[in-house]
C-alpha positions as CSV (number, residue, x, y, z in Angstrom):
1,M,16.0,-1.4,-7.7
2,I,15.6,0.6,-4.6
3,S,12.4,0.1,-2.6
4,S,11.7,1.8,0.7
5,P,9.0,1.2,3.4
6,V,5.9,3.2,2.8
7,S,4.6,5.8,5.3
8,L,1.1,7.2,5.9
9,A,0.9,10.8,4.8
10,M,-1.7,13.3,3.7
11,C,-2.0,14.1,0.0
12,R,-0.7,17.7,-0.6
13,R,-3.3,18.3,-3.2
14,C,-6.6,16.9,-1.8
15,G,-5.8,16.1,1.9
16,Q,-6.8,12.4,1.7
17,P,-4.6,9.8,3.5
18,I,-2.1,8.0,1.2
19,L,0.7,5.5,1.4
20,S,3.9,6.9,-0.2
21,G,7.4,5.5,-0.8
22,D,9.8,4.0,-3.3
23,S,8.6,0.9,-5.2
24,E,11.3,-0.7,-7.4
25,G,13.0,2.7,-8.0
26,V,9.8,4.7,-8.6
27,W,8.2,7.0,-6.1
28,V,4.5,5.9,-5.7
29,R,1.4,7.2,-3.9
30,A,-1.4,4.7,-3.2
31,D,-4.7,4.7,-1.5
32,P,-4.6,2.8,1.8
33,T,-7.9,1.0,1.2
34,P,-7.6,-2.5,-0.2
35,I,-9.4,-3.3,-3.4
36,D,-11.0,-6.5,-4.7
37,P,-10.5,-8.1,-8.2
38,R,-13.4,-6.2,-9.7
39,Q,-12.1,-2.9,-8.4
40,E,-8.6,-3.8,-9.6
41,L,-9.9,-4.3,-13.2
42,D,-11.7,-0.9,-13.0
43,A,-8.5,0.7,-11.8
44,I,-6.4,-0.8,-14.6
45,L,-9.0,0.3,-17.2
46,A,-8.9,3.8,-15.8
47,G,-5.1,3.8,-16.3
48,L,-4.1,3.4,-12.6
49,A,-1.4,1.1,-11.4
50,T,-2.0,-1.5,-8.7
51,Y,0.3,-2.6,-6.0
52,D,0.8,-5.5,-3.6
53,L,1.3,-4.5,0.0
54,H,4.1,-6.8,1.4
55,P,5.4,-6.8,5.0
56,H,9.2,-7.2,5.1
57,G,12.0,-7.1,7.6
58,L,12.2,-6.9,11.4
59,P,10.3,-4.9,12.5
60,R,7.8,-5.7,9.8
61,R,7.4,-2.7,7.5
62,P,5.0,-2.4,4.5
63,Y,6.4,-2.2,1.0
64,L,4.6,-1.7,-2.3
65,W,5.3,-3.9,-5.3
66,R,3.7,-3.0,-8.6
67,R,1.4,-5.8,-10.0
68,N,2.4,-6.9,-13.4
69,S,0.5,-9.4,-15.6
70,F,2.1,-12.4,-13.8
71,R,1.2,-11.1,-10.3
72,I,-2.3,-10.2,-11.4
73,R,-2.9,-13.7,-12.9
74,G,-1.5,-15.5,-9.8
75,E,-3.0,-16.1,-6.4
76,R,-3.7,-13.0,-4.3
77,K,-1.5,-13.4,-1.2
78,W,-1.3,-9.8,-0.2
79,Q,-3.6,-6.8,0.0
80,V,-3.9,-5.0,-3.3
81,L,-3.9,-1.2,-3.4
82,Q,-4.5,1.2,-6.3
83,Q,-2.5,4.3,-7.3
84,H,-3.9,7.5,-5.7
85,R,-5.8,9.8,-7.9
86,C,-7.1,13.1,-6.4
87,P,-10.9,13.5,-6.8
88,P,-12.1,16.2,-9.3
89,G,-13.0,19.6,-8.1
90,R,-11.6,22.2,-5.8
91,H,-9.6,21.2,-2.7
92,I,-8.6,22.9,0.4
93,V,-4.9,22.4,0.7
94,P,-4.0,21.0,4.2
95,P,-1.0,22.2,6.1
96,P,2.1,20.0,5.6
97,S,2.5,17.2,8.1
98,Q,5.1,14.7,8.9
99,P,4.5,11.2,7.5
100,T,3.7,8.4,10.0
101,E,6.0,5.4,9.9
102,L,4.0,2.1,9.8
103,Y,4.8,-1.2,11.4
104,I,2.9,-4.5,11.0
105,P,2.5,-6.4,14.3
106,F,3.2,-10.1,14.5
107,A,0.2,-12.3,15.3
108,Y,0.0,-13.3,19.0
109,S,0.5,-16.9,19.8
110,T,-2.2,-18.8,21.6
111,P,-1.5,-21.4,24.4
112,G,-2.4,-24.3,22.1
113,D,0.4,-23.2,19.6
114,I,3.3,-23.9,21.9
115,P,4.8,-27.4,21.3
116,P,5.5,-29.6,24.4
117,F,9.3,-29.7,24.4
């Protein structure tokens, strides 16, 4: 299955920021705000898919992986995002813009982390 790093873009319908990219062969759009287990249950009951946000590669790029029943039951190691749904009502359509490529920085080492060899 083909997956691609997600990029930050604006929704063409409502103008809110979204993460968009290929996830296991399917084009997905997700809200960039992480959700907790209660919000994940509400999203699933509302018919929305949920995704794990994984950093992969060098430089570290974010990828979305759909959460199935095994991933939901397991330990939460990554941030969980929900599928984007435009809010109801009228929207002012924003002008098209280029997506922003995202990179996840590595943690900086501290002087105590360097072994003495």
